[in-house]
The first five atom37 places (N, CA, C, CB, O) and aatype in JSON, in Angstrom:
{
  "aatype": [12, 16, 7, 5, 14, 15, 3, 14, 1, 16, 10, 2, 0, 1, 19, 1, 10, 0, 0, 1, 18, 4, 5, 7, 7, 8, 3, 1, 0, 0, 10, 10, 6, 10, 7, 6, 1, 9, 9, 0, 6, 19, 8, 1, 19, 10, 7, 14, 6, 1, 5, 3, 10, 10, 10, 19, 1, 0, 19, 15, 9, 15, 15, 18, 14, 0, 7, 7, 1, 0, 6, 6, 0, 10, 0, 19, 0, 6, 1, 18, 14, 19, 14, 3, 3, 6, 6],
  "atom_mask": [
    [1, 1, 1, 1, 1],
    [1, 1, 1, 1, 1],
    [1, 1, 1, 0, 1],
    [1, 1, 1, 1, 1],
    [1, 1, 1, 1, 1],
    [1, 1, 1, 1, 1],
    [1, 1, 1, 1, 1],
    [1, 1, 1, 1, 1],
    [1, 1, 1, 1, 1],
    [1, 1, 1, 1, 1],
    [1, 1, 1, 1, 1],
    [1, 1, 1, 1, 1],
    [1, 1, 1, 1, 1],
    [1, 1, 1, 1, 1],
    [1, 1, 1, 1, 1],
    [1, 1, 1, 1, 1],
    [1, 1, 1, 1, 1],
    [1, 1, 1, 1, 1],
    [1, 1, 1, 1, 1],
    [1, 1, 1, 1, 1],
    [1, 1, 1, 1, 1],
    [1, 1, 1, 1, 1],
    [1, 1, 1, 1, 1],
    [1, 1, 1, 0, 1],
    [1, 1, 1, 0, 1],
    [1, 1, 1, 1, 1],
    [1, 1, 1, 1, 1],
    [1, 1, 1, 1, 1],
    [1, 1, 1, 1, 1],
    [1, 1, 1, 1, 1],
    [1, 1, 1, 1, 1],
    [1, 1, 1, 1, 1],
    [1, 1, 1, 1, 1],
    [1, 1, 1, 1, 1],
    [1, 1, 1, 0, 1],
    [1, 1, 1, 1, 1],
    [1, 1, 1, 1, 1],
    [1, 1, 1, 1, 1],
    [1, 1, 1, 1, 1],
    [1, 1, 1, 1, 1],
    [1, 1, 1, 1, 1],
    [1, 1, 1, 1, 1],
    [1, 1, 1, 1, 1],
    [1, 1, 1, 1, 1],
    [1, 1, 1, 1, 1],
    [1, 1, 1, 1, 1],
    [1, 1, 1, 0, 1],
    [1, 1, 1, 1, 1],
    [1, 1, 1, 1, 1],
    [1, 1, 1, 1, 1],
    [1, 1, 1, 1, 1],
    [1, 1, 1, 1, 1],
    [1, 1, 1, 1, 1],
    [1, 1, 1, 1, 1],
    [1, 1, 1, 1, 1],
    [1, 1, 1, 1, 1],
    [1, 1, 1, 1, 1],
    [1, 1, 1, 1, 1],
    [1, 1, 1, 1, 1],
    [1, 1, 1, 1, 1],
    [1, 1, 1, 1, 1],
    [1, 1, 1, 1, 1],
    [1, 1, 1, 1, 1],
    [1, 1, 1, 1, 1],
    [1, 1, 1, 1, 1],
    [1, 1, 1, 1, 1],
    [1, 1, 1, 0, 1],
    [1, 1, 1, 0, 1],
    [1, 1, 1, 1, 1],
    [1, 1, 1, 1, 1],
    [1, 1, 1, 1, 1],
    [1, 1, 1, 1, 1],
    [1, 1, 1, 1, 1],
    [1, 1, 1, 1, 1],
    [1, 1, 1, 1, 1],
    [1, 1, 1, 1, 1],
    [1, 1, 1, 1, 1],
    [1, 1, 1, 1, 1],
    [1, 1, 1, 1, 1],
    [1, 1, 1, 1, 1],
    [1, 1, 1, 1, 1],
    [1, 1, 1, 1, 1],
    [1, 1, 1, 1, 1],
    [1, 1, 1, 1, 1],
    [1, 1, 1, 1, 1],
    [1, 1, 1, 1, 1],
    [1, 1, 1, 1, 1]
  ],
  "atom_positions": [
    [[195.88, 187.63, -4.67], [195.39, 187.64, -2.9], [195.71, 186.01, -2.21], [193.27, 188.0, -2.73], [195.17, 184.96, -2.56]],
    [[196.44, 186.14, -1.47], [196.88, 184.81, -1.14], [195.98, 184.57, 0.26], [198.65, 184.7, -0.96], [195.85, 185.32, 1.22]],
    [[195.47, 183.36, 0.04], [194.88, 182.72, 1.42], [193.21, 182.89, 1.3], [0.0, 0.0, 0.0], [192.33, 182.75, 2.15]],
    [[193.16, 183.19, 0.18], [191.7, 182.28, -0.69], [191.86, 180.83, -1.11], [191.3, 183.0, -2.27], [192.77, 180.08, -1.48]],
    [[189.83, 180.73, -0.76], [190.31, 179.15, -0.98], [190.5, 178.44, -2.76], [188.94, 178.17, -0.12], [190.47, 177.31, -3.23]],
    [[190.73, 180.13, -3.42], [191.21, 178.92, -4.57], [192.54, 179.82, -4.8], [190.01, 178.56, -6.28], [192.45, 180.49, -5.83]],
    [[193.72, 179.99, -4.09], [194.69, 180.44, -4.11], [195.58, 178.73, -4.23], [194.81, 181.56, -2.87], [195.1, 177.8, -3.58]],
    [[196.6, 178.55, -4.93], [197.08, 176.99, -5.28], [197.65, 176.81, -3.64], [198.56, 176.78, -6.83], [197.59, 175.67, -3.19]],
    [[198.14, 177.78, -2.85], [198.98, 177.74, -1.96], [198.17, 177.42, -0.96], [199.75, 178.79, -1.82], [198.64, 176.71, -0.07]],
    [[196.63, 177.91, -0.86], [195.78, 177.84, -0.31], [195.81, 176.53, 0.13], [194.89, 178.29, -0.89], [196.09, 175.97, 1.19]],
    [[195.32, 176.08, -1.35], [195.07, 174.52, -1.7], [195.83, 173.97, -1.5], [194.8, 174.05, -2.77], [195.3, 172.86, -1.42]],
    [[197.09, 173.81, -1.28], [198.11, 172.77, -1.63], [198.11, 172.35, 0.41], [200.03, 173.62, -2.68], [198.13, 171.23, 0.93]],
    [[198.08, 173.63, 1.07], [197.98, 173.43, 2.39], [196.88, 172.65, 3.1], [197.98, 174.55, 2.83], [197.05, 172.12, 4.2]],
    [[195.55, 172.59, 2.29], [194.18, 171.83, 2.66], [194.67, 170.93, 2.01], [192.66, 172.3, 2.28], [194.31, 170.02, 2.75]],
    [[195.29, 170.36, 1.09], [196.12, 169.14, 0.81], [196.82, 168.44, 2.24], [197.34, 169.62, -0.29], [196.37, 167.4, 2.72]],
    [[197.76, 169.04, 2.73], [198.75, 168.14, 3.39], [197.98, 168.38, 4.92], [200.62, 168.69, 3.2], [198.4, 168.09, 6.04]],
    [[197.35, 168.7, 4.73], [196.29, 169.28, 5.89], [195.53, 167.89, 5.98], [195.12, 170.82, 5.4], [195.71, 167.15, 6.95]],
    [[194.71, 167.56, 4.94], [194.05, 166.08, 5.2], [195.17, 165.22, 5.33], [193.07, 165.49, 3.98], [195.29, 164.74, 6.46]],
    [[196.31, 164.77, 4.21], [197.12, 163.6, 4.26], [197.48, 163.42, 5.77], [198.42, 163.74, 3.3], [197.55, 162.25, 6.13]],
    [[197.81, 164.71, 7.07], [198.23, 164.65, 8.11], [196.83, 164.17, 8.51], [198.96, 165.83, 8.66], [196.94, 162.95, 8.48]],
    [[195.78, 164.43, 8.8], [194.36, 163.94, 8.84], [194.2, 162.12, 9.14], [193.68, 164.42, 7.25], [193.7, 161.29, 9.9]],
    [[194.99, 162.25, 7.98], [195.19, 160.63, 7.37], [195.95, 159.9, 8.17], [195.9, 160.46, 5.96], [195.55, 158.87, 8.69]],
    [[197.54, 160.55, 8.38], [198.61, 160.1, 8.91], [197.93, 160.12, 10.31], [199.97, 160.93, 8.61], [197.56, 159.0, 10.66]],
    [[197.74, 160.86, 10.95], [197.59, 160.81, 12.48], [196.45, 160.35, 13.17], [0.0, 0.0, 0.0], [196.05, 160.74, 14.27]],
    [[195.8, 159.19, 12.21], [194.3, 158.05, 12.86], [193.41, 159.42, 14.03], [0.0, 0.0, 0.0], [192.99, 159.27, 15.18]],
    [[193.37, 160.83, 13.03], [192.12, 161.92, 13.17], [191.34, 161.52, 13.32], [191.7, 162.72, 12.38], [191.53, 160.32, 13.12]],
    [[189.97, 161.76, 13.69], [188.42, 161.55, 13.39], [188.3, 161.1, 11.59], [187.47, 163.29, 13.8], [188.73, 161.72, 10.62]],
    [[187.53, 159.77, 11.66], [187.91, 159.38, 10.18], [186.78, 160.28, 9.57], [187.83, 157.55, 9.74], [186.99, 160.82, 8.49]],
    [[185.43, 160.47, 10.3], [184.5, 161.34, 9.36], [184.77, 162.71, 8.98], [183.28, 161.44, 9.92], [184.45, 163.22, 7.9]],
    [[185.54, 163.41, 10.16], [186.71, 164.79, 9.18], [187.04, 164.36, 8.69], [187.84, 165.66, 9.45], [186.65, 164.74, 7.58]],
    [[188.05, 163.12, 8.52], [188.67, 163.13, 7.33], [188.12, 163.26, 6.15], [189.25, 162.25, 7.23], [188.38, 164.16, 5.36]],
    [[187.35, 162.4, 6.0], [186.31, 162.61, 4.84], [185.28, 163.53, 4.62], [185.67, 161.66, 4.74], [184.6, 163.28, 3.62]],
    [[184.99, 164.48, 5.21], [184.23, 165.61, 5.42], [185.33, 166.76, 4.39], [184.03, 165.96, 7.33], [185.16, 167.12, 3.22]],
    [[186.51, 167.14, 5.41], [187.22, 167.83, 4.57], [188.29, 167.44, 3.28], [187.76, 168.42, 5.38], [188.85, 168.31, 2.62]],
    [[188.41, 166.35, 3.12], [188.95, 165.15, 1.63], [188.06, 165.95, 0.89], [0.0, 0.0, 0.0], [188.37, 166.98, 0.3]],
    [[186.36, 165.19, 0.98], [185.7, 165.83, -0.18], [185.78, 167.37, -0.82], [184.48, 165.65, 0.12], [185.97, 167.69, -1.99]],
    [[185.56, 168.26, 0.41], [185.64, 169.63, 0.09], [187.33, 169.99, -0.51], [185.19, 170.51, 1.57], [187.51, 170.91, -1.3]],
    [[187.89, 169.56, -0.26], [189.19, 169.61, -0.97], [189.42, 169.07, -1.93], [190.06, 169.3, -0.43], [190.12, 169.7, -2.72]],
    [[189.0, 167.76, -2.3], [188.8, 167.99, -3.38], [187.77, 168.25, -4.41], [189.23, 167.46, -3.55], [188.05, 167.82, -5.53]],
    [[186.63, 168.85, -4.27], [185.73, 170.3, -5.08], [186.5, 171.43, -5.42], [184.56, 171.06, -4.12], [186.4, 172.1, -6.45]],
    [[187.23, 171.6, -4.55], [187.89, 172.98, -4.74], [189.16, 173.24, -5.85], [188.44, 173.33, -3.33], [189.27, 174.08, -6.74]],
    [[190.5, 171.61, -5.21], [191.09, 171.54, -6.04], [191.1, 170.72, -7.59], [191.75, 171.43, -5.39], [192.0, 170.32, -8.32]],
    [[189.9, 170.7, -7.63], [189.18, 170.3, -9.51], [188.51, 171.11, -10.22], [188.07, 169.2, -9.69], [188.18, 171.43, -11.36]],
    [[188.44, 171.34, -9.08], [187.03, 173.34, -10.16], [188.46, 173.69, -9.57], [184.54, 174.7, -9.13], [188.93, 172.77, -10.24]],
    [[189.61, 174.21, -8.91], [189.67, 175.62, -9.39], [191.68, 175.05, -10.36], [189.56, 177.25, -7.47], [192.29, 175.64, -11.25]],
    [[191.98, 173.97, -9.71], [193.29, 173.34, -10.82], [192.92, 172.91, -11.19], [194.38, 172.69, -10.79], [193.14, 173.45, -12.27]],
    [[191.87, 171.59, -11.58], [192.06, 171.04, -12.59], [191.56, 169.3, -11.8], [0.0, 0.0, 0.0], [191.16, 168.87, -10.71]],
    [[191.75, 168.99, -12.6], [191.5, 166.93, -12.38], [193.11, 166.63, -12.26], [190.59, 165.7, -14.29], [193.47, 165.89, -11.35]],
    [[193.93, 167.09, -12.99], [195.42, 166.4, -12.98], [196.89, 167.09, -12.7], [195.59, 165.87, -14.33], [198.03, 166.97, -13.16]],
    [[196.01, 168.18, -11.35], [196.8, 168.22, -10.23], [197.0, 167.28, -9.3], [196.51, 169.05, -9.66], [196.18, 166.65, -8.62]],
    [[198.66, 167.22, -9.35], [198.89, 165.91, -7.73], [198.26, 166.41, -7.35], [200.13, 165.54, -6.59], [197.33, 165.64, -7.1]],
    [[197.86, 167.96, -6.85], [197.58, 168.01, -5.31], [196.23, 166.65, -4.89], [196.91, 169.92, -4.93], [196.1, 165.8, -4.01]],
    [[195.25, 167.19, -6.39], [194.21, 166.72, -6.84], [194.11, 164.55, -6.17], [194.42, 167.2, -8.73], [193.47, 163.94, -5.33]],
    [[194.99, 164.27, -7.03], [195.41, 162.96, -7.37], [196.03, 162.44, -5.48], [196.87, 163.09, -8.93], [195.89, 161.27, -5.13]],
    [[196.5, 163.24, -4.72], [196.79, 162.94, -3.77], [195.73, 162.78, -2.96], [197.58, 163.59, -3.46], [195.19, 161.69, -2.8]],
    [[195.24, 164.2, -2.2], [193.87, 163.49, -1.74], [192.76, 163.16, -1.87], [193.55, 163.66, -1.21], [191.85, 162.95, -1.07]],
    [[192.89, 163.08, -3.51], [191.29, 162.21, -3.58], [191.86, 160.62, -3.49], [190.2, 162.52, -5.44], [190.87, 159.9, -3.59]],
    [[193.26, 159.68, -3.32], [193.67, 159.07, -3.37], [193.52, 158.53, -1.73], [194.57, 159.41, -4.11], [193.55, 157.31, -1.57]],
    [[193.44, 159.03, -1.03], [193.97, 159.53, 0.81], [192.32, 159.12, 1.49], [194.52, 162.03, 1.14], [191.97, 158.52, 2.5]],
    [[191.49, 159.83, 0.25], [189.94, 160.28, 0.79], [189.12, 159.04, -0.06], [189.33, 162.23, 0.22], [187.95, 158.84, 0.25]],
    [[189.71, 158.24, -1.09], [188.9, 157.28, -1.64], [189.06, 155.78, -0.36], [189.55, 156.99, -3.44], [188.3, 154.96, 0.15]],
    [[190.01, 155.99, -0.33], [190.92, 154.16, 0.6], [190.8, 154.75, 1.86], [193.16, 153.54, 0.27], [191.16, 153.86, 2.63]],
    [[190.51, 155.67, 2.48], [189.36, 156.06, 4.14], [187.91, 155.35, 3.99], [188.83, 158.17, 4.36], [187.35, 154.69, 4.86]],
    [[187.49, 155.59, 2.83], [185.77, 154.85, 3.02], [185.63, 153.81, 3.13], [184.8, 154.89, 2.09], [184.86, 153.44, 4.02]],
    [[186.26, 152.87, 2.34], [186.49, 151.38, 2.72], [186.47, 150.82, 4.62], [188.15, 151.09, 2.0], [185.64, 150.29, 5.36]],
    [[188.0, 151.36, 4.75], [188.24, 151.62, 6.42], [186.37, 152.04, 7.02], [189.7, 153.45, 6.71], [185.94, 151.2, 7.81]],
    [[185.73, 152.8, 6.79], [184.82, 153.08, 7.93], [183.19, 152.46, 7.44], [0.0, 0.0, 0.0], [182.05, 152.85, 7.66]],
    [[183.85, 151.22, 6.63], [182.37, 150.85, 5.68], [181.32, 151.8, 4.87], [0.0, 0.0, 0.0], [180.09, 151.88, 4.8]],
    [[182.17, 152.34, 4.41], [181.14, 153.39, 3.28], [182.0, 152.84, 1.65], [181.43, 155.84, 3.72], [182.37, 153.55, 0.72]],
    [[182.07, 151.65, 1.78], [182.88, 151.23, 0.46], [182.29, 152.29, -0.65], [182.57, 149.43, -0.04], [182.99, 152.81, -1.52]],
    [[180.66, 152.56, -0.43], [179.63, 152.59, -1.73], [180.07, 154.2, -1.93], [177.58, 152.19, -1.38], [180.1, 154.78, -3.01]],
    [[180.4, 154.75, -0.71], [180.9, 156.31, -0.92], [182.32, 156.93, -2.24], [181.54, 156.66, 0.78], [182.67, 157.83, -3.0]],
    [[182.63, 155.6, -1.68], [184.29, 155.64, -2.53], [184.15, 155.97, -3.49], [185.16, 154.48, -2.81], [184.44, 157.07, -3.96]],
    [[183.45, 154.69, -4.24], [182.68, 154.59, -5.33], [181.97, 156.21, -6.36], [181.54, 153.66, -4.62], [181.89, 156.68, -7.5]],
    [[181.55, 156.49, -4.72], [180.67, 157.66, -5.32], [181.45, 158.87, -6.26], [179.97, 158.41, -4.0], [181.24, 159.38, -7.36]],
    [[183.1, 159.12, -4.51], [183.68, 160.25, -5.13], [184.77, 160.22, -6.62], [184.42, 160.8, -3.95], [185.33, 160.92, -7.47]],
    [[184.59, 159.13, -6.24], [185.59, 158.3, -7.99], [185.0, 158.71, -9.35], [185.4, 156.21, -8.2], [185.57, 159.11, -10.37]],
    [[183.53, 158.46, -9.06], [182.83, 159.12, -10.7], [182.77, 160.33, -10.38], [181.19, 158.65, -11.34], [183.06, 161.0, -11.37]],
    [[182.47, 161.17, -9.24], [182.36, 162.87, -9.69], [183.25, 163.45, -9.3], [181.29, 163.73, -9.23], [183.16, 164.67, -9.2]],
    [[184.32, 162.84, -8.98], [185.47, 163.37, -9.77], [186.89, 163.25, -10.21], [185.54, 164.12, -9.46], [187.94, 163.79, -9.85]],
    [[186.48, 162.0, -11.48], [187.34, 161.59, -12.46], [188.48, 162.21, -12.62], [186.82, 161.6, -13.51], [188.69, 163.41, -12.41]],
    [[189.54, 161.1, -13.15], [190.91, 161.63, -13.55], [191.11, 161.18, -14.22], [191.9, 161.67, -13.0], [190.61, 160.09, -14.49]],
    [[192.17, 161.94, -15.06], [192.73, 161.15, -16.51], [193.13, 159.75, -16.01], [194.23, 161.95, -17.33], [192.11, 159.16, -16.36]],
    [[193.95, 158.75, -15.41], [193.69, 157.46, -15.49], [192.76, 156.79, -15.46], [194.11, 157.03, -14.94], [192.8, 155.65, -15.92]],
    [[190.93, 157.62, -14.54], [189.95, 156.61, -15.13], [189.21, 156.37, -15.76], [189.5, 156.29, -14.83], [188.36, 155.54, -15.45]],
    [[189.22, 157.16, -17.25], [188.97, 157.07, -18.2], [189.51, 156.61, -19.04], [188.75, 157.68, -18.38], [189.01, 156.73, -20.16]],
    [[191.1, 155.67, -18.82], [191.51, 155.08, -20.13], [190.95, 153.68, -19.86], [193.21, 155.14, -20.48], [191.06, 152.8, -20.71]]
  ]
}
């Protein structure tokens, strides 16, 4: 079934939405909330090595310090590690 949160196409669309939020100068709090929700879904459904996860994780983590929330960026990185983090 398409359109479900666990459908790879739906997750990919959500990743693109988060990237647009970041590029468009939208509300940073909304971006961070959306990004973390997407990170969790992609990590759970598609796994930690998925390019979609790497993109939204990088966008989200880089957005936290700009909002004065650097510690939260580290928490997200620790909660959703990717193979490069473990080397």
